[in-house]
RODO-2510 file (C-alpha; in nm, 4 decimals, decimal comma):
residues 141
     n   res          X          Y          Z
     1     x    -7,5629     0,4125    -2,7346
     2     x    -7,7167     0,5061    -2,4036
     3     x    -7,6958     0,8464    -2,2354
     4     x    -7,6965     0,6786    -1,8953
     5     x    -7,3905     0,7588    -1,6796
     6     x    -7,1288     0,4881    -1,6616
     7     x    -7,0841     0,3278    -1,3218
     8     x    -6,7802     0,4393    -1,1223
     9     x    -6,6042     0,1304    -0,9933
    10     x    -6,3452     0,3312    -0,8007
    11     x    -6,0427     0,1382    -0,9161
    12     x    -6,0134     0,3518    -1,2292
    13     x    -5,9992     0,6737    -1,0316
    14     x    -5,7984     0,5805    -0,7236
    15     x    -5,4354     0,6808    -0,6882
    16     x    -5,1913     0,3940    -0,7153
    17     x    -4,9677     0,3431    -0,4152
    18     x    -4,6546     0,1352    -0,4537
    19     x    -4,4693    -0,0109    -0,1623
    20     x    -4,1095    -0,1182    -0,2020
    21     x    -4,0937    -0,4631    -0,0510
    22     x    -3,7349    -0,5496    -0,1318
    23     x    -3,4413    -0,3484    -0,2558
    24     x    -3,0812    -0,4601    -0,2930
    25     x    -2,8481    -0,3371    -0,0191
    26     x    -2,6497    -0,0294    -0,1217
    27     x    -2,3576     0,1689     0,0069
    28     x    -2,4399     0,5260     0,1040
    29     x    -2,4076     0,7690    -0,1846
    30     x    -2,3307     1,0866     0,0099
    31     x    -2,0723     1,1740     0,2715
    32     x    -2,0081     1,4858     0,4789
    33     x    -1,6514     1,4167     0,5913
    34     x    -1,3205     1,2893     0,4584
    35     x    -1,3046     1,0036     0,2093
    36     x    -1,0585     0,7940     0,0148
    37     x    -1,0648     0,7372    -0,3587
    38     x    -0,8860     0,5504    -0,6366
    39     x    -0,8377     0,6421    -1,0000
    40     x    -0,9972     0,4194    -1,2637
    41     x    -0,8368     0,4261    -1,6095
    42     x    -0,8840     0,2518    -1,9438
    43     x    -0,5435     0,2385    -2,1040
    44     x    -0,3751     0,5691    -2,0284
    45     x    -0,7033     0,7613    -2,0094
    46     x    -0,8771     0,8123    -1,6741
    47     x    -1,2467     0,7263    -1,6822
    48     x    -1,3205     0,8344    -1,3251
    49     x    -1,2763     0,7842    -0,9533
    50     x    -1,4188     0,5268    -0,7130
    51     x    -1,4575     0,6936    -0,3726
    52     x    -1,5271     0,5147    -0,0463
    53     x    -1,5516     0,5495     0,3311
    54     x    -1,5918     0,2609     0,5749
    55     x    -1,7049     0,4761     0,8694
    56     x    -2,0201     0,5857     0,6839
    57     x    -2,0490     0,2714     0,4693
    58     x    -2,0458     0,4902     0,1571
    59     x    -1,9010     0,4403    -0,1910
    60     x    -1,9717     0,5573    -0,5455
    61     x    -1,8155     0,6429    -0,8817
    62     x    -1,7453     0,9843    -1,0362
    63     x    -1,6905     0,9730    -1,4131
    64     x    -1,4662     1,1835    -1,6387
    65     x    -1,6528     1,3866    -1,8994
    66     x    -1,3426     1,3762    -2,1186
    67     x    -1,3973     1,0011    -2,1356
    68     x    -1,7261     1,0427    -2,3239
    69     x    -1,9657     0,7511    -2,3414
    70     x    -1,6991     0,5064    -2,2275
    71     x    -1,6706     0,6897    -1,8942
    72     x    -2,0478     0,7191    -1,8547
    73     x    -2,0914     0,3486    -1,9273
    74     x    -1,8065     0,2694    -1,6885
    75     x    -1,9975     0,4472    -1,4116
    76     x    -2,2932     0,2133    -1,4560
    77     x    -2,0676    -0,0911    -1,4540
    78     x    -1,8775     0,0193    -1,1420
    79     x    -2,2030     0,0993    -0,9603
    80     x    -2,3202    -0,2550    -1,0403
    81     x    -1,9913    -0,3880    -0,9003
    82     x    -2,0534    -0,1843    -0,5840
    83     x    -2,4044    -0,3307    -0,5516
    84     x    -2,2622    -0,6818    -0,5872
    85     x    -1,9929    -0,6131    -0,3270
    86     x    -2,2472    -0,4739    -0,0802
    87     x    -2,4701    -0,7784    -0,1315
    88     x    -2,1675    -0,9967    -0,0429
    89     x    -2,1335    -0,8042     0,2842
    90     x    -1,8046    -0,6304     0,2010
    91     x    -1,7086    -0,2974     0,3529
    92     x    -1,6345    -0,0253     0,0963
    93     x    -1,2568    -0,0634     0,1412
    94     x    -1,2828    -0,4423     0,1074
    95     x    -1,4799    -0,3919    -0,2140
    96     x    -1,2154    -0,1579    -0,3563
    97     x    -0,9383    -0,4052    -0,2650
    98     x    -1,1305    -0,6851    -0,4366
    99     x    -1,1898    -0,4688    -0,7445
   100     x    -0,8202    -0,3817    -0,7637
   101     x    -0,7320    -0,7510    -0,7616
   102     x    -1,0087    -0,8944    -0,9782
   103     x    -1,2347    -0,6443    -1,1547
   104     x    -1,1841    -0,4415    -1,4669
   105     x    -1,1471    -0,4591    -1,8406
   106     x    -1,0932    -0,2332    -2,1401
   107     x    -1,4585    -0,1299    -2,1381
   108     x    -1,4951    -0,0141    -1,7772
   109     x    -1,1289     0,0420    -1,6906
   110     x    -0,9127    -0,0825    -1,4058
   111     x    -0,8153     0,0655    -1,0733
   112     x    -0,4755     0,2273    -1,1144
   113     x    -0,2306     0,0562    -0,8775
   114     x    -0,1219     0,2606    -0,5764
   115     x    -0,3667     0,5388    -0,6617
   116     x    -0,5410     0,5480    -0,3227
   117     x    -0,5649     0,9116    -0,2166
   118     x    -0,7591     1,1114     0,0397
   119     x    -0,9931     1,4061     0,0043
   120     x    -1,1255     1,6223     0,2858
   121     x    -1,4799     1,5896     0,1501
   122     x    -1,6879     1,4758    -0,1449
   123     x    -1,7277     1,8403    -0,2446
   124     x    -1,3477     1,8799    -0,2486
   125     x    -1,3147     1,5658    -0,4605
   126     x    -1,5795     1,6968    -0,6980
   127     x    -1,3917     2,0260    -0,7216
   128     x    -1,0669     1,8409    -0,7873
   129     x    -1,2464     1,6224    -1,0407
   130     x    -1,3861     1,9255    -1,2210
   131     x    -1,0436     2,0945    -1,2217
   132     x    -0,8887     1,7843    -1,3726
   133     x    -1,1553     1,7326    -1,6362
   134     x    -1,3712     1,4972    -1,4321
   135     x    -1,7439     1,5633    -1,4062
   136     x    -1,8745     1,4943    -1,0594
   137     x    -2,2171     1,4231    -1,2063
   138     x    -2,5091     1,3242    -0,9929
   139     x    -2,3907     1,0942    -0,7155
   140     x    -2,7235     0,9134    -0,7006
   141     x    -2,8206     0,6106    -0,9062
***
């Protein structure tokens, strides 16, 4: 074995820089003003809330901690449904209407009919969700 220094080719020591070239369209995940939401339940147990606002093109899912893994898994499934709806060019309220008519099962729950309600803010909904046993969780993906 030689004591000679190994050549530095640069590529082993350079920082990697990644550039996002394509990302699926998404609804906004934060909102500063009023919003509407619907309750999602599996059987008689709520698994969370889908909230939405057309003016800011925002929508997301808040899951119930009392629902355990079912509620957490439901969040992932509903977020995927939101991504699909956005890719189809639907507004958040159009997506919720479509979900109410077509989406849901025993695993991820269904939108409870006539459960559309309003909240003055996402923070108020999170507070309401916490008071009712719903964990607001992290609103990001």
